[in-house]
C-alpha positions in Angstrom: -8.1 15.6 -10.2 -4.6 15.8 -9.0 -2.3 12.9 -9.8 -0.1 11.4 -7.2 3.0 13.4 -6.3 6.2 12.3 -4.6 7.3 14.5 -1.8 9.9 14.4 1.0 7.3 14.5 3.8 9.5 14.3 6.9 12.9 13.2 8.2 11.2 9.8 9.0 10.1 9.1 5.4 12.6 9.7 2.6 9.5 10.0 0.3 5.8 9.3 0.4 3.1 9.3 -2.1 0.2 11.7 -1.7 -2.8 13.0 -3.5 -3.5 16.6 -2.6 -2.8 18.4 0.7 -5.0 19.7 3.6 -4.9 20.5 7.2 -2.2 22.6 8.9 -1.1 22.9 12.5 0.4 26.3 12.2 3.3 26.6 14.6 3.3 22.9 15.6 2.9 21.1 18.9 5.6 20.3 21.5 6.8 16.8 21.5 6.3 16.5 25.2 2.7 17.7 24.9 1.4 15.9 21.7 -1.3 13.3 22.3 -2.5 10.8 19.7 -5.7 8.8 19.9 -6.2 5.5 18.0 -9.6 3.8 17.3 -9.5 0.1 16.4 -12.4 -2.0 15.2 -11.3 -5.1 17.2 -8.4 -5.9 19.4 -5.1 -7.9 19.1 -7.0 -11.1 18.5 -7.7 -9.7 15.0 -4.7 -9.9 12.7 -5.9 -6.7 11.0 -6.2 -4.6 14.2 -3.1 -6.2 15.7 -1.1 -4.9 12.7 -2.3 -1.4 13.4 -1.8 -1.6 17.2 1.7 -2.9 16.8 2.5 -0.1 14.4 1.1 2.6 16.7 3.2 1.4 19.5 6.3 1.1 17.3 5.8 4.7 16.0 5.4 6.0 19.5 8.6 4.3 20.6 10.6 5.4 17.5 9.5 9.1 18.1 10.2 8.9 21.8 6.7 9.5 23.0 6.0 8.7 26.6 3.3 6.7 28.3 0.0 8.4 28.1 0.8 10.3 24.9 -0.9 7.6 22.8 -4.4 6.4 23.7 -5.7 3.1 22.2 -9.4 2.4 22.0 -10.2 -1.1 20.9 -13.4 -2.9 19.9 -15.0 0.2 18.6 -17.9 -0.7 16.3 -18.7 1.0 12.9 -21.6 3.0 14.4 -22.2 6.1 16.6 -19.8 4.5 19.1 -17.0 5.5 16.8 -18.1 9.1 16.8 -18.4 9.1 20.5 -14.9 7.6 20.9 -13.5 10.2 18.5 -15.2 13.1 20.3 -14.0 11.8 23.6 -10.5 11.6 22.4 -10.6 15.1 21.0 -12.2 16.4 24.3 -9.4 14.7 26.3 -6.7 16.7 24.5 -5.7 14.5 21.5 -4.1 16.5 18.7 -4.6 13.6 16.3 -7.3 10.9 16.1 -6.8 7.9 13.8 -9.4 5.2 13.0 -8.6 1.9 11.3 -11.7 0.5 9.7 -13.6 1.4 6.5 -16.9 1.7 8.3 -15.5 4.2 10.8 -15.2 6.9 8.1 -18.5 8.7 8.3 -18.3 8.9 12.1 -14.7 10.2 12.0 -15.7 12.8 9.4 -18.5 13.9 11.6 -16.1 14.4 14.5 -13.6 16.2 12.2 -16.3 18.8 11.3 -17.0 19.3 15.0 -13.4 19.6 16.2 -11.6 21.7 13.5 -8.4 22.1 15.6 -7.8 18.3 15.8 -6.4 16.3 12.9 -8.5 13.2 12.0 -6.8 10.5 10.0 -8.5 7.4 8.6 -7.3 4.1 7.0 -8.9 2.7 3.8 -11.4 5.6 3.5 -12.6 7.2 0.3 -14.1 10.6 1.1 -11.2 12.9 2.2 -10.4 14.2 -1.3 -14.1 15.2 -1.9 -15.3 16.1 1.6 -13.6 19.5 1.7 -12.8 19.2 5.4 -9.2 20.5 5.9 -8.6 18.4 9.1 -9.8 15.1 7.7 -7.3 12.7 5.9 -7.3 9.3 4.3 -4.4 6.9 4.1 -3.6 3.6 2.5 -0.7 1.8 0.8 0.0 0.1 -2.5 -0.6 -3.3 -0.9 -1.6 -4.7 -4.2 2.1 -4.9 -4.9 2.6 -6.9 -1.7 -0.3 -9.1 -2.7 1.3 -9.6 -6.1 4.5 -10.7 -4.5 2.7 -13.1 -2.2 1.0 -14.4 -5.3 4.4 -15.0 -6.9 5.3 -17.1 -3.8 2.0 -19.0 -4.2 2.7 -19.6 -7.9 6.2 -20.9 -7.1 4.6 -23.4 -4.7 2.0 -24.5 -7.4 4.8 -24.9 -9.9 6.6 -27.2 -7.5 3.5 -29.2 -6.8 3.0 -29.7 -10.6 6.7 -30.6 -11.1 6.5 -33.1 -8.2 3.4 -34.8 -9.7 1.2 -33.8 -6.8 -1.2 -31.9 -9.1 -1.6 -31.3 -12.8 -1.5 -27.8 -14.3 -5.3 -28.2 -14.8 -5.7 -28.8 -11.0 -3.8 -25.6 -10.1 -6.9 -24.0 -8.5 -6.5 -21.6 -5.6 -9.2 -20.6 -3.1 -9.6 -17.2 -1.5 -11.5 -16.3 1.7 -12.8 -12.7 1.3 -14.7 -10.6 3.8 -16.9 -8.5 1.4 -17.0 -8.0 -2.4 -15.5 -4.5 -2.0 -13.0 -2.9 -4.2 -10.3 -3.2 -1.5 -10.8 -7.0 -1.4 -11.2 -7.4 -5.2 -8.0 -5.4 -5.8 -6.2 -7.6 -3.3 -7.3 -10.9 -4.6 -6.8 -9.9 -8.2 -3.2 -8.8 -7.6 -2.6 -12.0 -5.7 -4.0 -14.1 -8.5 -2.0 -12.2 -11.1 1.2 -12.9 -9.2 0.5 -16.6 -9.2 -0.5 -16.5 -12.8 2.8 -14.9 -13.7 4.4 -18.3 -12.6 1.6 -20.7 -13.6 -0.4 -19.3 -16.5 -3.1 -22.1 -16.1 -4.0 -21.2 -12.5 -7.6 -20.4 -11.6 -9.1 -19.1 -8.3 -12.4 -19.2 -6.6 -13.4 -16.5 -4.1 -16.0 -16.9 -1.4 -17.0 -14.2 1.1 -17.9 -14.4 4.8 -19.7 -11.0 5.0 -17.6 -10.1 8.0 -14.1 -8.7 8.6 -13.6 -11.0 11.6 -15.5 -14.3 12.0 -13.2 -17.2 12.8 -15.8 -19.8 12.4 -17.1 -18.5 9.1 -13.5 -18.0 7.8 -12.6 -21.6 8.7 -15.8 -23.0 7.3 -15.3 -21.0 4.1 -11.7 -22.2 3.7 -12.8 -25.8 4.3 -15.5 -25.4 1.6 -12.9 -24.2 -0.9 -10.6 -27.1 0.0 -13.4 -29.5 -0.5 -14.1 -27.9 -3.9 -10.6 -28.9 -5.0 -8.6 -25.7 -4.1 -5.0 -26.8 -3.5 -3.8 -23.5 -2.0 -5.7 -20.9 0.1 -5.2 -17.2 0.8 -7.5 -14.6 2.4 -8.6 -11.1 3.0 -10.2 -11.7 6.4 -8.8 -11.1 9.9 -8.8 -14.2 12.0 -6.8 -17.4 12.1 -9.8 -19.4 10.8 -8.4 -20.0 7.3 -4.8 -20.7 8.3 -6.0 -23.2 10.9 -8.2 -25.0 8.3 -5.2 -25.2 6.0 -3.0 -26.7 8.7 -5.5 -29.3 9.5 -6.0 -30.2 5.9 -2.4 -30.0 4.9 -3.1 -27.3 2.3 -0.5 -24.6 1.6 -1.6 -21.1 2.9 -0.7 -17.5 2.2 -1.9 -15.2 4.9 -2.4 -11.4 5.3 -1.5 -8.7 7.9 1.0 -10.9 9.7 2.8 -14.2 9.8 0.6 -17.2 10.8 3.6 -19.6 10.9 2.9 -20.5 14.5 -0.7 -21.6 13.5 0.4 -23.3 10.3 4.1 -24.4 10.6 3.5 -27.1 8.0 1.4 -25.1 5.5 2.1 -21.4 5.9 4.2 -19.9 3.0 4.3 -16.1 3.4 2.3 -13.1 4.3 1.9 -9.5 3.0 0.9 -6.6 5.1 0.6 -2.8 5.2 3.2 -1.5 7.6 1.5 1.5 9.2 4.5 2.7 11.2 5.7 5.0 8.5 2.3 6.7 8.2 1.9 7.1 11.9 5.3 8.7 12.2 4.5 10.9 9.2 1.2 12.2 10.6 2.7 12.8 14.1 5.7 14.6 12.6 3.4 16.8 10.5 1.6 18.0 13.7 4.8 18.4 15.6 6.3 20.5 12.9 3.1 22.4 11.9 3.1 20.9 8.5 0.2 19.9 6.2 -1.0 16.3 6.3 -1.7 14.8 2.9 -5.4 14.6 2.1 -4.7 11.1 0.6 -1.4 9.4 1.6 -0.2 6.3 -0.2 2.6 4.2 1.3 4.9 2.2 -1.1 7.5 -0.5 -1.2 10.1 2.3 -1.1 8.6 3.8 2.2 8.6 0.3 3.7 4.8 0.6 4.0 4.3 -2.5 1.8 6.0 -5.6 3.2 6.1 -9.3 2.6 6.8 -11.3 5.8 8.4 -14.4 7.2 8.9 -16.6 4.2 8.7 -20.2 5.5 11.5 -22.0 3.7 10.3 -25.3 5.1 7.1 -25.0 3.0 7.9 -22.5 0.2 9.3 -23.8 -3.1 13.0 -23.7 -3.6 14.1 -20.4 -5.3 11.2 -18.4 -4.0 13.2 -15.8 -2.2 15.4 -15.2 -5.3 12.3 -14.8 -7.4 10.7 -12.4 -4.9 13.8 -10.3 -5.0 13.7 -10.2 -8.8 10.1 -9.2 -8.9 10.4 -6.6 -6.1 13.2 -4.9 -8.0 11.0 -4.7 -11.1 8.1 -3.2 -9.1 10.3 -0.6 -7.4 11.8 0.3 -10.8 8.3 0.7 -12.3 9.1 -1.8 -15.1 6.4 -4.1 -13.8 2.9 -2.9 -13.4 0.6 -5.2 -11.4 -2.5 -4.4 -13.4 -0.9 -4.4 -16.8 -3.8 -4.9 -19.2 -1.8 -7.3 -21.3 -1.8 -9.7 -18.3 -5.5 -10.3 -18.0 -8.8 -10.3 -19.9 -12.4 -9.7 -18.9 -14.9 -11.9 -20.7 -12.2 -12.8 -23.2 -11.3 -9.3 -24.1 -8.5 -6.9 -23.2 -9.6 -3.8 -21.3 -8.5 -0.5 -23.0 -10.7 1.7 -20.9 -12.4 1.6 -17.5 -14.3 4.2 -15.5 -13.7 3.7 -11.8 -15.8 5.1 -8.9 -13.1 7.3 -7.4 -15.1 10.2 -6.2 -17.2 8.5 -3.6 -20.6 10.3 -3.4 -22.5 7.3 -2.1 -24.1 6.7 -5.5 -21.5 4.2 -6.9 -21.3 6.0 -10.2 -18.0 5.5 -12.0 -16.5 8.8 -13.3 -12.7 8.5 -13.5 -10.8 6.9 -16.4 -8.4 4.5 -14.7 -6.6 2.9 -17.6 -3.9 4.6 -19.5 -0.4 3.8 -20.7 -1.4 0.1 -20.8 -2.3 -0.4 -17.1 -4.9 0.3 -14.5 -3.7 3.1 -12.2 -4.7 1.7 -8.8 -4.4 4.1 -5.8 -3.2 7.0 -7.9 -6.3 9.1 -7.8 -7.1 8.5 -4.2 -5.4 6.3 -1.6 -8.1 3.6 -1.1 -8.3 0.9 -3.9 -10.9 1.2 -6.6 -10.1 -1.8 -8.8 -13.4 -3.7 -8.7 -13.2 -5.8 -11.9 -13.7 -9.6 -11.9 -11.2 -10.8 -14.4 -11.1 -14.1 -16.3 -9.7 -17.0 -14.3 -11.3 -15.8 -11.1 -14.8 -17.0 -10.0 -16.3 -14.7 -7.4 -19.2 -16.4 -5.5 -21.3 -13.9 -3.6 -24.1 -16.1 -2.6 
């Protein structure tokens, strides 16, 4: 298993993190002729998909692509409709096809096998490094570092609430609206929790799931349930404005994901974290333009500006939050702070010295890769998509 390598991928990215290489365009493609197709699970009403859509448009603008050189397909389900959309984009002359949802992967992989001269790229997927298909690629980012930073901002708010006498340290309980109990969600909420815990050691968190990536009613109801259970701050890994609107109505501080929700919660929104996909889109397009290999697994970082924290609301955030975020971000970039340092959490009262993770996705959910060494869990180093799936002490994950 190749460990992550740092490379100078293109003039657009000073450096990017990759696991392995595959796919080559030979002599490259003319900038005036290149055509890129994008497949999105929802449309701009979803914060998740809007994040991708905005990045696709920004990358096209930055690279000087003209109208018609990018094709956006929205509201494409995670079923055969995805394969049909991918095949249609390939047939229509697209040199690259990108899909944005985990459930798209098997359908994109099917299309990649059928169209070997087209590059197929997929976000959050797990199979590229084992599929052996040269024109199929996965990409993600170290968003757990962005989540950790958002958690630090949450912890600062909790500390302020304690100091102001609004809650006690024992009442520092956060709620988290998750979509599914997948590793990507677990990795995200754990890093968020650890960020808050670094400020308020007594903090606890309850996670409830909606069983949907986008369900505004379910997300709002779940947030309200958590608030009614005594959660004094809410965050989420779900794609609608349901949770932020519930927080605004209840007057409960909120940390969002994939984009600022300040307009929805001007009195409760603190900060957001997101994956900025523009660097990856520029990278994959430049690879095809230049006839260069696209990484089998590409991982964006804070350094590549792929991991961002957005729009700190100073009207709601605790005093000193920006300064603390700057301090922690510097430590993350320097590598002196590891989000999943095994000294920072326990599982059933014990420190983890070893953990086998399911990195090689064969559909059997059998863990095979030692993920802990050097005192921390090596997230997103053996493939791009997260594989941290551990429920640590202090977090209650309710799946029923």
